[in-house]
C-alpha positions as CSV (number, residue, x, y, z in Angstrom):
1,X,32.0,100.9,43.1
2,X,30.2,102.5,45.9
3,X,27.0,103.8,44.9
4,X,24.6,106.4,45.9
5,X,20.9,106.3,47.7
6,X,18.2,107.8,46.5
7,X,16.7,108.7,49.5
8,X,17.1,112.5,50.2
9,X,19.6,113.5,52.4
10,X,20.1,116.6,54.6
11,X,21.3,119.5,52.9
12,X,25.0,121.4,53.5
13,X,25.3,125.0,54.6
14,X,25.1,127.6,51.9
15,X,23.2,130.2,50.0
16,X,20.5,128.7,47.8
17,X,20.2,129.7,44.3
18,X,17.0,131.8,43.3
19,X,13.5,130.6,42.3
20,X,13.0,133.6,40.0
21,X,11.8,131.7,37.0
22,X,8.3,131.6,36.2
23,X,6.5,129.5,34.4
24,X,6.1,131.4,31.0
25,X,10.0,131.7,31.1
26,X,10.6,128.0,31.8
27,X,8.1,127.2,29.1
28,X,9.6,129.8,26.5
29,X,13.3,128.5,27.3
30,X,12.0,125.0,26.7
31,X,10.4,125.9,23.0
32,X,13.4,128.2,22.2
33,X,16.2,125.7,23.2
34,X,15.3,123.5,20.1
35,X,15.9,126.4,17.7
36,X,19.4,127.7,17.3
37,X,21.8,128.7,14.9
38,X,22.6,125.1,13.5
39,X,19.5,124.8,12.2
40,X,19.1,128.1,10.2
41,X,22.6,127.6,8.8
42,X,24.5,124.0,9.5
43,X,21.4,122.5,7.8
44,X,22.5,123.7,4.3
45,X,25.6,121.2,4.1
46,X,23.3,118.7,5.2
47,X,20.6,119.0,2.6
48,X,23.5,119.1,-0.4
49,X,24.7,115.9,1.6
50,X,21.3,113.7,2.0
51,X,19.2,115.7,-0.4
52,X,15.5,114.8,0.1
53,X,16.7,111.8,2.8
54,X,17.5,114.8,5.1
55,X,14.0,114.6,6.5
56,X,14.5,110.5,7.4
57,X,17.9,112.0,9.1
58,X,16.1,114.5,11.2
59,X,13.4,112.2,12.0
60,X,15.5,109.5,13.0
61,X,18.0,111.9,15.0
62,X,14.8,113.5,16.6
63,X,13.2,110.4,17.6
64,X,16.7,109.7,19.5
65,X,16.6,113.0,21.0
66,X,12.9,112.4,22.1
67,X,14.0,109.5,24.2
68,X,17.0,111.1,25.8
69,X,14.8,114.4,26.8
70,X,12.0,111.7,28.2
71,X,14.6,109.8,30.4
72,X,16.4,113.5,31.5
73,X,12.6,114.7,32.3
74,X,12.1,111.6,34.2
75,X,15.1,112.3,36.7
76,X,14.7,115.9,36.8
77,X,11.2,115.6,37.7
78,X,12.1,113.4,40.3
79,X,15.3,115.4,41.4
80,X,15.2,119.2,40.3
81,X,18.8,120.3,40.3
82,X,21.0,122.9,38.5
83,X,23.3,120.2,38.0
84,X,20.8,117.9,35.9
85,X,22.6,114.8,34.4
86,X,25.6,115.5,36.2
87,X,23.6,115.2,39.4
88,X,21.5,112.2,38.4
89,X,24.8,110.4,37.1
90,X,26.4,111.2,40.4
91,X,23.6,109.6,42.3
92,X,23.1,106.5,40.0
93,X,26.9,105.3,39.0
94,X,29.1,107.4,41.5
95,X,30.7,110.7,41.5
96,X,33.4,110.2,38.7
97,X,30.6,109.9,36.3
98,X,29.2,113.2,37.5
99,X,32.6,114.7,37.5
100,X,33.1,113.7,33.9
101,X,29.6,114.5,33.0
102,X,29.3,117.8,34.5
103,X,32.7,119.2,33.4
104,X,33.0,118.0,30.1
105,X,29.5,119.8,29.5
106,X,30.8,123.1,31.0
107,X,33.9,122.7,28.5
108,X,31.4,122.4,25.7
109,X,29.2,125.3,26.7
110,X,32.1,127.7,27.2
111,X,33.8,126.9,24.1
112,X,30.1,127.4,22.4
113,X,30.0,130.8,24.2
114,X,32.9,131.8,22.3
115,X,31.7,130.5,19.0
116,X,28.0,132.0,18.9
117,X,29.9,135.2,19.9
118,X,32.1,135.3,16.8
119,X,29.2,134.2,14.3
120,X,27.2,137.1,15.8
121,X,29.9,139.3,15.6
122,X,30.3,138.7,11.9
123,X,26.6,139.6,11.0
124,X,26.8,142.9,12.9
125,X,30.4,143.7,11.0
126,X,28.5,142.8,7.8
127,X,26.1,146.0,8.9
128,X,28.4,148.4,10.9
129,X,31.8,147.2,9.1
130,X,33.8,150.1,10.7
131,X,33.5,148.5,14.1
132,X,36.0,145.5,14.4
133,X,34.2,142.0,15.3
134,X,36.1,141.5,18.4
135,X,34.7,144.6,19.9
136,X,31.4,143.3,18.9
137,X,31.9,140.2,20.9
138,X,33.3,141.9,23.6
139,X,30.4,144.2,24.0
140,X,27.7,141.2,23.4
141,X,30.1,139.0,26.6
142,X,29.6,142.2,28.6
143,X,26.0,142.4,27.9
144,X,25.0,138.5,28.6
145,X,27.7,138.4,31.4
146,X,26.2,141.1,33.0
147,X,22.5,139.9,32.2
148,X,24.0,136.5,34.3
149,X,25.2,138.5,37.2
150,X,22.0,140.0,38.1
151,X,19.0,138.3,39.5
152,X,18.1,135.2,37.4
153,X,14.5,136.8,36.4
154,X,16.9,138.7,34.3
155,X,18.1,135.9,32.2
156,X,14.5,134.3,32.1
157,X,13.2,137.8,30.6
158,X,15.9,137.8,27.7
159,X,15.3,134.3,27.2
160,X,11.5,134.6,27.0
161,X,11.8,137.3,24.2
162,X,14.5,136.2,22.2
163,X,12.6,132.6,22.0
164,X,9.3,134.6,21.3
165,X,11.1,135.9,18.2
166,X,12.4,132.6,17.1
167,X,9.4,130.7,17.8
168,X,7.5,133.9,15.5
169,X,10.2,133.7,12.7
170,X,10.1,129.8,12.5
171,X,6.3,129.9,12.6
172,X,5.9,132.4,10.0
173,X,8.5,130.6,7.3
174,X,6.6,127.3,7.8
175,X,3.5,129.2,7.2
176,X,4.5,130.7,4.0
177,X,6.2,127.9,2.8
178,X,3.0,125.7,3.1
179,X,0.9,128.1,1.6
180,X,3.5,127.8,-1.6
181,X,3.9,124.3,-1.6
182,X,0.2,124.5,-1.8
183,X,0.3,126.9,-4.6
184,X,-1.8,129.5,-2.8
185,X,1.1,132.7,-3.0
186,X,0.8,134.9,-5.8
187,X,2.8,133.8,-9.1
188,X,3.9,130.3,-7.1
189,X,3.0,127.0,-8.8
190,X,2.6,124.1,-6.5
191,X,6.2,121.6,-6.6
192,X,4.2,118.6,-6.0
193,X,6.8,115.7,-5.4
194,X,9.1,116.8,-8.1
195,X,11.6,117.7,-6.0
196,X,11.6,114.8,-3.5
197,X,11.3,112.1,-6.2
198,X,13.4,114.0,-8.9
199,X,17.5,115.0,-9.0
200,X,18.5,111.3,-8.2
201,X,15.5,110.2,-6.2
202,X,14.8,110.6,-2.5
203,X,18.2,109.3,-1.3
204,X,20.4,110.3,-4.2
205,X,23.7,109.8,-2.4
206,X,22.7,106.6,-1.1
207,X,23.3,105.4,2.7
208,X,26.7,107.6,2.6
209,X,24.8,110.6,1.8
210,X,21.9,109.7,4.6
211,X,24.5,109.2,7.4
212,X,26.3,112.3,6.6
213,X,23.1,114.1,7.0
214,X,22.1,112.2,10.2
215,X,25.7,113.4,11.8
216,X,25.1,116.7,11.2
217,X,21.3,116.5,12.1
218,X,22.3,114.8,15.5
219,X,24.3,117.9,16.5
220,X,21.9,120.4,15.3
221,X,19.5,119.3,18.5
222,X,22.1,120.8,21.2
223,X,20.8,123.1,23.7
224,X,17.4,121.1,24.8
225,X,19.4,120.0,28.2
226,X,18.8,123.7,29.7
227,X,15.7,123.6,30.4
228,X,16.1,120.7,33.0
229,X,19.0,123.1,34.5
230,X,16.6,126.4,34.3
231,X,13.7,124.0,36.1
232,X,15.7,124.1,39.5
233,X,15.1,127.8,39.5
234,X,11.6,128.0,38.6
235,X,8.6,128.6,40.8
236,X,7.2,125.2,40.2
237,X,10.4,123.2,39.3
238,X,8.5,119.6,39.5
239,X,5.5,120.5,37.3
240,X,7.5,123.2,35.1
241,X,9.9,120.5,33.7
242,X,7.2,117.8,33.3
243,X,5.2,120.2,31.1
244,X,8.7,120.9,29.4
245,X,9.7,117.6,28.5
246,X,5.8,116.4,27.6
247,X,5.6,119.1,24.6
248,X,9.3,118.0,23.5
249,X,8.0,115.8,20.6
250,X,5.8,118.3,18.6
251,X,8.3,120.9,19.3
252,X,11.0,118.5,17.3
253,X,8.6,117.5,14.7
254,X,7.3,121.1,14.0
255,X,10.5,122.9,13.8
256,X,13.2,120.7,12.8
257,X,11.5,117.8,10.6
258,X,8.8,120.1,9.3
259,X,11.4,122.6,8.0
260,X,13.5,120.2,6.1
261,X,10.4,118.7,4.7
262,X,9.2,122.3,3.4
263,X,12.7,122.9,2.2
264,X,13.4,119.9,0.2
265,X,9.9,119.8,-1.1
266,X,10.1,123.5,-2.2
267,X,13.9,123.9,-3.8
268,X,15.9,121.1,-5.5
269,X,18.5,119.9,-3.3
270,X,21.0,120.3,-5.8
271,X,20.5,123.9,-5.8
272,X,23.9,125.7,-5.0
273,X,21.9,128.5,-3.2
274,X,20.7,126.0,-0.4
275,X,24.4,125.5,1.2
276,X,25.6,128.7,0.1
277,X,23.1,130.9,1.8
278,X,21.6,128.4,3.9
279,X,18.3,126.6,3.5
280,X,15.9,129.2,5.0
281,X,17.3,132.4,2.7
282,X,17.4,130.2,-0.1
283,X,13.8,129.2,0.1
284,X,12.5,132.7,1.0
285,X,14.1,134.1,-2.1
286,X,12.7,131.4,-4.1
287,X,9.0,132.1,-2.6
288,X,10.2,135.9,-3.5
289,X,10.0,137.2,-0.3
290,X,12.3,140.8,-0.5
291,X,15.1,141.5,1.6
292,X,14.8,137.6,2.6
293,X,18.5,137.5,3.3
294,X,18.5,140.3,5.9
295,X,15.5,139.0,7.6
296,X,17.1,136.2,8.3
297,X,20.5,137.1,9.0
298,X,18.3,139.4,11.9
299,X,16.7,135.9,13.1
300,X,20.4,134.3,13.2
301,X,21.5,136.8,15.0
302,X,18.9,136.5,17.9
303,X,19.5,132.9,17.7
304,X,23.3,133.4,18.3
305,X,22.5,136.0,21.1
306,X,20.0,133.7,22.6
307,X,22.6,130.4,22.7
308,X,25.2,132.9,24.5
309,X,22.8,133.8,26.9
310,X,21.7,130.7,27.2
311,X,24.8,128.9,27.6
312,X,26.6,130.9,30.1
313,X,23.9,130.5,32.2
314,X,24.0,126.7,32.0
315,X,27.6,126.8,32.5
316,X,27.7,128.9,35.2
317,X,25.2,126.6,36.9
318,X,26.5,123.4,36.2
319,X,30.0,124.8,37.7
320,X,28.1,125.8,40.6
321,X,26.5,122.4,41.0
322,X,29.8,120.8,40.9
323,X,31.6,122.7,43.6
324,X,28.3,122.4,45.5
325,X,29.1,118.7,45.5
326,X,32.7,119.4,46.3
327,X,33.9,118.5,42.6
328,X,35.6,121.8,41.7
329,X,37.2,124.8,43.0
330,X,35.3,126.2,46.1
331,X,35.7,130.2,44.6
332,X,33.6,129.1,42.1
333,X,31.0,128.1,44.2
334,X,30.4,132.1,45.8
335,X,26.9,133.0,45.7
336,X,25.8,136.6,45.9
337,X,22.3,137.1,46.4
338,X,21.3,133.7,44.8
339,X,23.7,133.9,42.0
340,X,26.7,132.2,41.5
341,X,28.5,135.2,40.2
342,X,32.1,133.6,40.4
343,X,31.1,130.9,38.3
344,X,29.6,133.2,35.7
345,X,32.3,135.5,35.3
346,X,34.5,133.0,34.7
347,X,32.5,131.0,32.3
348,X,32.0,134.3,30.4
349,X,35.6,134.9,30.7
350,X,36.7,131.1,29.3
351,X,34.3,131.9,26.3
352,X,36.1,135.2,25.5
353,X,39.7,133.5,25.6
354,X,38.2,130.7,23.1
355,X,37.4,134.2,20.7
356,X,41.0,135.3,21.4
357,X,42.3,131.9,20.3
358,X,40.3,132.0,17.3
359,X,42.2,135.2,16.1
360,X,45.7,134.2,17.5
361,X,46.2,130.5,17.2
362,X,43.4,129.6,14.5
363,X,44.7,126.7,13.1
364,X,46.1,124.7,15.9
365,X,44.9,125.4,19.6
366,X,41.3,126.8,18.3
367,X,41.0,124.0,16.1
368,X,41.9,121.5,19.1
369,X,39.3,123.2,20.8
370,X,36.7,122.9,18.0
371,X,37.7,119.0,17.6
372,X,37.4,118.4,21.3
373,X,33.6,119.5,21.8
374,X,32.8,117.6,18.7
375,X,31.1,114.7,20.5
376,X,30.8,115.8,24.2
377,X,26.8,116.0,23.7
378,X,26.8,112.2,23.0
379,X,29.1,111.6,25.9
380,X,26.4,113.3,27.8
381,X,23.5,111.8,26.9
382,X,25.1,108.4,27.2
383,X,25.3,109.1,30.9
384,X,21.9,110.4,30.9
385,X,21.0,107.0,29.6
386,X,22.7,105.1,31.8
387,X,22.1,107.0,35.0
388,X,18.2,106.5,34.0
389,X,18.6,102.9,34.1
390,X,19.7,102.8,37.6
391,X,17.9,105.6,39.0
392,X,14.6,104.1,37.7
393,X,14.6,100.9,39.2
394,X,15.7,102.4,42.6
395,X,12.8,105.2,42.6
396,X,10.3,102.8,41.8
397,X,11.4,100.9,44.5
398,X,12.2,103.6,47.3
399,X,9.9,106.7,46.0
400,X,7.6,105.7,43.4
401,X,5.5,108.9,44.2
402,X,8.5,110.9,42.6
403,X,8.0,109.0,39.1
404,X,5.8,112.2,37.8
405,X,7.2,111.6,34.5
406,X,8.1,108.2,33.3
407,X,10.2,106.9,30.6
408,X,7.8,105.3,27.9
409,X,8.5,101.2,27.6
410,X,11.1,101.2,30.1
411,X,13.7,99.8,30.3
412,X,13.3,98.9,26.5
413,X,13.6,102.1,24.9
414,X,16.3,103.0,27.3
415,X,18.5,100.2,25.6
416,X,17.2,101.5,22.2
417,X,18.2,104.9,22.9
418,X,22.0,103.5,24.1
419,X,22.1,101.6,20.9
420,X,21.0,104.7,18.9
421,X,24.1,106.2,20.4
422,X,26.8,103.6,19.9
423,X,25.4,103.6,16.2
424,X,26.4,107.3,16.0
425,X,29.8,106.8,17.9
426,X,30.4,103.9,14.9
427,X,29.0,106.0,12.2
428,X,31.6,108.8,13.2
429,X,34.1,106.6,12.4
430,X,33.3,106.5,9.0
431,X,34.4,110.0,8.4
432,X,37.4,111.7,8.4
433,X,36.0,114.8,10.2
434,X,34.1,113.7,12.9
435,X,36.3,110.6,13.3
436,X,39.0,113.2,15.0
437,X,36.3,115.0,16.8
438,X,35.7,111.7,18.3
439,X,39.3,111.3,18.7
440,X,39.6,114.3,20.8
441,X,36.5,114.4,22.5
442,X,37.3,110.4,23.8
443,X,41.0,111.8,25.0
444,X,39.0,114.6,27.2
445,X,36.5,112.5,28.5
446,X,39.0,109.8,29.6
447,X,41.3,112.2,31.5
448,X,38.2,113.5,33.4
449,X,36.9,109.9,34.0
450,X,40.4,109.2,35.4
451,X,40.6,112.0,37.7
452,X,37.1,111.6,38.7
453,X,37.7,107.9,39.7
454,X,41.0,108.9,41.7
455,X,39.0,111.5,43.5
456,X,36.2,109.3,44.2
457,X,38.8,106.7,45.3
458,X,40.5,109.0,47.7
459,X,37.5,110.8,49.2
460,X,38.1,114.3,47.4
461,X,34.7,113.8,45.3
462,X,32.8,115.2,48.2
463,X,30.3,112.1,47.9
464,X,27.1,114.2,47.1
465,X,24.8,113.6,45.1
466,X,22.7,116.7,44.4
467,X,23.2,120.3,44.8
468,X,23.4,121.1,48.5
469,X,23.0,117.4,49.7
470,X,25.4,115.2,50.9
471,X,24.5,111.6,50.2
472,X,26.0,108.7,52.5
473,X,27.3,105.7,50.5
474,X,25.8,101.9,51.2
């Protein structure tokens, strides 16, 4: 298989992306990217399955995500690109890999936009039942499509304030919970270790429960990749992405692992309201915070809207990057004032179609979409690790000055990360639901790989290794 060169290549003609994102935008996108609706809502079922061992589950999956982000950060700092890991896979493995990773991720983001729109509409419909859910989805789509059609700084401003609100909410939650654990709140007794060791012990459902919690936690971390896509449109892309990646460890530890720790310390994992209401609402109710349900509904709504905005942005930039490398329809790459507006419109439209399918064909086509995106993030992580293995060696030989961020203990921790991903794939085969998702995701990935290989062999893949670059084969 032909390989791409790591050396810079002359740029192609065309309108470049804008550079309207400031460092404050990038920092807040990185912070907010780890706080998604999956953390606020989906973690309830994981706690019900794993019990207090959910802390261990989030720690293990968090360690894997830290390794992935470090590898991605190393490559993104060396080669800032709106195509992110797709470009790096292209450079390291060939255009087939960039094609597969890029279009699968685009598909994931577009379907996710639809799912987030549905979730946000359900919350607002509860407040304003006279307006149908589809109308709220249409409104959200119009707002965020419009935001992304304008200059990139508008996207940055929206994400800045969304992220600021999410971070404020989670910090307040953690602060109040810690005070409750210490018995410093009025009418609150310190729970001690009773909820961690009672009710069946730390791992009440054994290894099987831990595995269910582990799988749920792995997919709750999706969204971290957006910061490396956004870095290409920032004022100082190399410094920006380096700073964001270096702070990933404490963000994951505080927001995810910290949240799970305080929840299972304050509440028995067997409490029905943890799964029914969500762990955050259940915890605030237990502490005695009035209106906890509505407070968290507002926070969850903000998280969903933030994810919609970020995913439309990420999908449009990924599509544009693929087109610039000759791996997609040229029409998607049309630029207007530094914004790939056709890609924005197409990505938004695909997301809205997913919403319509949830009404028209909820049991077949829509369910197929849900199953197909189930394991895509793991496929993306695999390409990140494989690309980093190849590119790190070439960078050390050809351009060591570009190694601003370095993967720890290379190559051993890269191999550990790959082994961790393989283990998650194996664990998914154990559960009926995740086994189905793995099969559908595998089928999509295989189709994209075959198409990518054919395009590469016939010369239709463009032979480009970075946005706006044509790289000779060696």
